[in-house]
C-alpha positions as CSV (number, residue, x, y, z in Angstrom):
1,M,0.0,0.0,0.0
2,A,1.3,3.4,-0.9
3,L,2.0,5.8,1.9
4,P,-1.1,8.0,2.4
5,N,-1.1,11.7,2.4
6,I,-1.9,13.7,5.5
7,S,-5.0,15.0,3.8
8,D,-6.4,11.5,4.0
9,L,-6.9,11.9,7.7
10,I,-7.5,15.6,8.1
11,T,-11.2,14.9,7.7
12,W,-11.3,13.8,11.4
13,A,-9.6,16.9,12.9
14,G,-11.8,17.7,15.8
15,I,-14.3,15.0,14.9
16,K,-14.7,11.7,16.7
17,F,-13.9,8.5,14.8
18,T,-16.8,6.1,14.3
19,N,-16.2,2.4,14.5
20,T,-16.3,2.2,10.7
21,D,-13.8,5.1,10.4
22,W,-11.4,3.3,12.8
23,N,-11.7,0.0,11.0
24,D,-11.2,1.5,7.6
25,N,-8.3,3.7,8.5
26,W,-6.3,2.2,11.3
27,N,-3.7,0.9,8.8
28,K,-3.2,4.4,7.6
29,L,-2.5,5.6,11.1
30,I,0.1,2.8,11.5
31,Q,1.8,3.9,8.3
32,F,2.0,7.5,9.5
33,L,3.5,6.5,12.8
34,T,6.0,4.0,11.5
35,D,7.1,6.2,8.6
36,G,8.5,8.7,11.0
37,T,7.2,11.7,8.8
38,Y,4.3,12.6,11.1
39,D,3.6,12.7,14.8
40,L,0.2,11.8,16.1
41,N,-0.9,14.0,19.1
42,V,-3.9,12.9,21.0
43,N,-5.3,14.8,23.9
44,Q,-8.1,12.4,24.9
45,I,-9.8,9.4,23.3
46,T,-13.5,9.1,24.0
47,A,-15.7,6.1,22.9
48,S,-18.7,4.2,24.2
49,T,-16.9,0.9,23.8
50,Y,-13.1,0.4,23.8
51,V,-11.7,-2.4,21.7
52,G,-7.9,-2.8,21.9
53,I,-7.5,0.6,23.7
54,P,-7.1,0.7,27.5
55,S,-10.3,2.1,29.1
56,D,-10.6,4.5,32.0
57,Q,-10.3,2.8,35.3
58,F,-13.4,3.0,37.4
59,S,-15.8,1.0,39.6
60,T,-19.4,1.5,40.8
61,I,-20.9,1.3,44.3
62,T,-23.9,2.7,46.2
63,A,-23.6,6.3,47.5
64,G,-24.0,6.5,51.3
65,E,-24.7,10.3,51.0
66,N,-25.3,12.9,48.3
67,L,-22.1,13.2,46.2
68,T,-20.9,15.7,43.7
69,A,-18.7,15.1,40.7
70,G,-15.1,15.7,41.8
71,D,-15.5,14.6,45.4
72,I,-12.8,12.4,46.8
73,L,-14.4,9.3,48.0
74,R,-13.8,6.6,50.7
75,I,-15.7,3.4,51.3
76,S,-17.4,2.6,54.6
77,G,-19.9,-0.2,55.3
78,G,-19.9,-1.0,51.6
79,Q,-21.0,2.5,50.5
80,A,-19.2,5.6,49.2
81,Y,-18.8,8.7,51.3
82,K,-16.9,12.0,51.0
83,A,-13.3,11.7,52.3
84,D,-12.3,14.2,55.0
85,N,-9.0,14.9,56.6
86,T,-10.2,16.0,60.0
87,T,-10.1,12.5,61.3
88,F,-8.2,9.3,60.5
89,A,-11.4,7.5,59.8
90,G,-12.1,10.2,57.1
91,I,-9.0,9.2,55.2
92,T,-9.3,5.5,55.7
93,A,-10.2,3.4,52.6
94,V,-10.0,6.3,50.2
95,V,-10.6,4.8,46.7
96,G,-10.9,7.5,44.0
97,V,-13.0,10.4,42.6
98,C,-16.7,10.7,42.2
99,N,-17.4,10.8,38.4
100,T,-21.0,12.1,38.4
101,T,-23.3,13.9,40.9
102,V,-25.6,11.4,42.6
103,S,-28.0,11.3,45.5
104,S,-27.7,9.0,48.5
105,G,-28.7,5.5,47.6
106,Q,-27.9,5.9,43.9
107,T,-25.1,4.1,42.1
108,V,-22.0,6.2,41.8
109,K,-19.1,5.7,39.4
110,I,-15.7,6.1,41.0
111,D,-12.7,7.0,38.9
112,Y,-9.4,5.6,40.2
113,G,-7.1,5.8,37.2
114,F,-7.4,9.6,36.6
115,Y,-9.9,12.4,36.8
116,N,-10.0,15.1,34.2
117,S,-12.6,17.6,35.4
118,F,-11.1,19.4,38.3
119,S,-10.3,23.1,38.0
120,S,-7.5,25.5,39.0
121,L,-5.0,22.8,39.8
122,T,-1.3,23.5,39.5
123,A,0.5,21.0,37.3
124,G,3.3,19.2,39.1
125,T,1.7,19.8,42.5
126,K,0.9,16.9,44.9
127,Y,-2.7,17.0,46.3
128,Y,-4.1,15.5,49.5
129,V,-7.6,14.7,50.7
130,G,-9.1,17.9,52.0
131,T,-12.3,18.5,53.9
132,S,-15.8,17.3,52.8
133,G,-14.5,15.5,49.7
134,G,-12.2,18.3,48.6
135,L,-8.6,18.6,47.7
136,T,-5.7,20.5,49.4
137,S,-2.1,21.1,48.3
138,T,-1.1,21.6,52.0
139,K,-0.2,18.4,53.8
140,P,-2.7,18.0,56.8
141,E,-2.4,16.3,60.2
142,Y,-4.1,13.3,58.8
143,A,-2.6,12.9,55.4
144,C,-3.7,10.9,52.4
145,E,-2.2,11.6,49.0
146,V,-4.6,11.6,46.1
147,G,-2.1,12.1,43.3
148,T,-0.2,14.7,41.3
149,A,-1.8,17.2,38.9
150,V,-0.6,17.0,35.3
151,S,-2.7,19.9,34.2
152,A,-5.2,22.5,35.6
153,T,-8.0,19.9,35.4
154,R,-6.4,16.4,35.6
155,I,-4.9,14.4,38.5
156,N,-3.4,11.0,37.9
157,I,-4.7,9.2,40.9
158,E,-2.3,7.4,43.2
159,I,-3.8,7.1,46.6
160,K,-1.8,6.3,49.7
161,N,-1.7,7.3,53.4
162,V,1.5,9.2,54.4
163,E,3.0,10.7,57.5
164,G,1.1,13.8,58.5
165,A,2.3,17.3,58.7
166,A,4.0,18.5,61.9
167,T,1.1,20.0,63.9
168,T,1.4,22.5,66.8
169,W,-0.3,22.0,70.1
170,T,-0.5,24.0,73.4
171,P,0.7,21.9,76.4
172,T,-0.3,22.6,79.9
173,Y,2.6,22.5,82.4
174,S,2.7,21.6,86.0
175,A,4.9,19.8,88.6
176,S,4.6,17.1,91.3
177,G,3.9,17.7,94.9
178,A,4.1,21.3,96.0
179,M,6.5,22.3,93.3
180,T,5.3,24.7,90.6
181,F,6.3,25.2,87.0
182,T,5.1,28.7,86.0
183,S,5.8,31.6,83.6
184,V,6.4,29.0,80.9
185,T,7.3,30.0,77.4
186,T,6.8,27.3,74.8
187,N,9.5,27.8,72.2
188,Y,8.0,25.0,70.1
189,A,5.6,22.0,70.6
190,T,4.8,19.9,67.6
191,Y,3.7,16.4,66.9
192,T,3.5,14.3,63.7
193,R,1.3,11.3,63.2
194,N,2.7,8.3,61.4
195,K,0.9,7.1,58.2
196,D,-1.0,4.3,60.1
197,N,-2.0,6.7,63.0
198,T,-0.4,4.3,65.5
199,S,2.2,6.6,66.9
200,V,3.2,10.2,67.1
201,Y,6.6,11.9,67.0
202,V,6.8,14.7,69.6
203,E,9.2,17.7,69.8
204,I,8.9,20.2,72.7
205,K,11.0,23.0,74.1
206,A,9.7,25.1,77.0
207,T,11.4,27.3,79.6
208,G,9.9,28.6,82.8
209,T,10.4,28.9,86.6
210,L,10.4,26.1,89.2
211,G,9.1,27.3,92.5
212,G,7.4,26.1,95.7
213,T,8.8,23.0,97.3
214,V,11.4,20.9,95.5
215,S,10.0,17.7,94.0
216,T,10.8,15.0,91.5
217,Q,8.6,15.6,88.4
218,M,8.0,18.2,85.7
219,K,4.8,17.6,83.8
220,F,3.2,18.5,80.5
221,T,0.0,17.4,78.7
222,P,0.5,15.3,75.6
223,P,-0.9,16.3,72.2
224,V,-2.5,12.9,71.7
225,T,-3.6,10.4,74.4
226,P,-0.9,7.7,74.7
227,H,-1.8,4.0,74.2
228,A,-3.3,2.2,77.2
229,D,-0.2,0.0,77.4
230,Y,1.5,2.8,79.1
231,T,0.7,2.0,82.7
232,A,-0.6,5.1,84.5
233,G,1.6,6.2,87.3
234,T,4.2,3.5,86.8
235,L,7.7,4.3,85.7
236,D,8.0,2.3,82.4
237,A,11.2,0.6,81.4
238,I,10.7,2.1,77.9
239,N,10.8,5.8,77.8
240,L,7.6,7.4,76.6
241,V,9.6,10.2,74.9
242,G,12.8,8.9,73.5
243,A,15.6,11.4,73.8
244,G,16.3,14.9,75.3
245,C,17.5,16.8,78.3
246,I,16.5,19.1,81.1
247,G,18.2,22.3,81.8
248,H,17.7,24.6,84.8
249,S,18.9,27.7,86.5
250,T,22.5,26.3,87.1
251,G,22.9,25.8,83.4
252,A,23.3,22.1,83.9
253,L,21.9,19.5,81.5
254,R,20.6,16.2,82.9
255,G,19.2,13.0,81.4
256,F,15.6,12.0,82.0
257,V,13.0,9.2,81.9
258,T,9.3,9.6,81.4
259,N,6.0,8.0,82.1
260,Y,2.3,8.7,81.6
261,D,-0.1,9.1,84.5
262,G,-3.4,9.3,82.6
263,T,-3.2,13.1,82.3
264,N,0.4,14.2,82.0
265,I,3.7,13.0,80.7
266,N,5.9,13.1,83.7
267,V,9.6,13.9,83.4
268,F,12.1,12.5,86.0
269,M,15.9,12.6,86.3
270,P,17.4,9.1,86.2
271,S,18.0,8.6,89.9
272,N,14.7,10.3,90.7
273,P,16.2,13.2,92.8
274,N,14.5,16.6,93.3
275,F,14.8,19.3,90.7
276,T,16.6,22.5,91.4
277,L,14.3,25.5,91.9
278,G,14.8,28.7,90.0
279,S,14.2,30.5,86.7
280,N,15.2,29.2,83.3
281,A,14.0,25.6,84.1
282,G,13.4,23.9,80.8
283,L,12.0,20.8,79.0
284,Y,13.8,19.8,75.8
285,L,12.3,16.6,74.6
286,S,11.8,14.6,71.4
287,G,10.8,11.1,70.6
288,T,7.9,8.8,69.6
289,Y,5.2,7.1,71.6
290,R,2.3,4.8,70.7
291,I,-1.3,6.0,70.6
């Protein structure tokens, strides 16, 4: 067969191929591609039935609530709901993107290969589950990646839970017995949830004044309740917070051990002596504990 001219195919510029068009002309397309004279640029292929061409990846399921096209969806109890990053449950079993607007109880199509009808995306930016089925480009405390934008409207979907963003919390400080820990300045206090939400990494630095009557413990409230395996009020062989030091008015730095009493993380010096009273007492801690 003689090599066709480009005019043989210009008829379909901006017009969909019919099945007959494809069957009658596929060999011409192959000749163009293999000849090396022309490049075939395709933005999107749309057809009611795909034969020999990979189809969009999707599944269908019953909607558990009213859903809008473009919502990020999760599965719970065999139904589809809007994903939401305000809780770990909200980013659990995230599966894809709602293809069409449906009411609760109707069948919803979920795209999980790509979705091409977003708006105002930034190509090359990674997006996470946002709130109420939305997207965010800012990593949240509970983080689930949806995928990376390849255009202003399209995300190639690659869903996975990841470590959350470092999140600030406001500790409450105290001390044991009649000792006080007051006038405290928190230099930083952040925590990061792991991808499975089974542990948090904590960093805290705070300085203040130890007053009252000398005692053995400085205390602060944790950002997330520790796991029940940490025995309340019992000094655990495994430090609750893994590494750090305590400084106080003399400028000395001392090691520490910690436990959890059901309310506070308690900080001890190794041989459990009293702390030194005075200004510039400080907690400098970092490490991981189970939740």
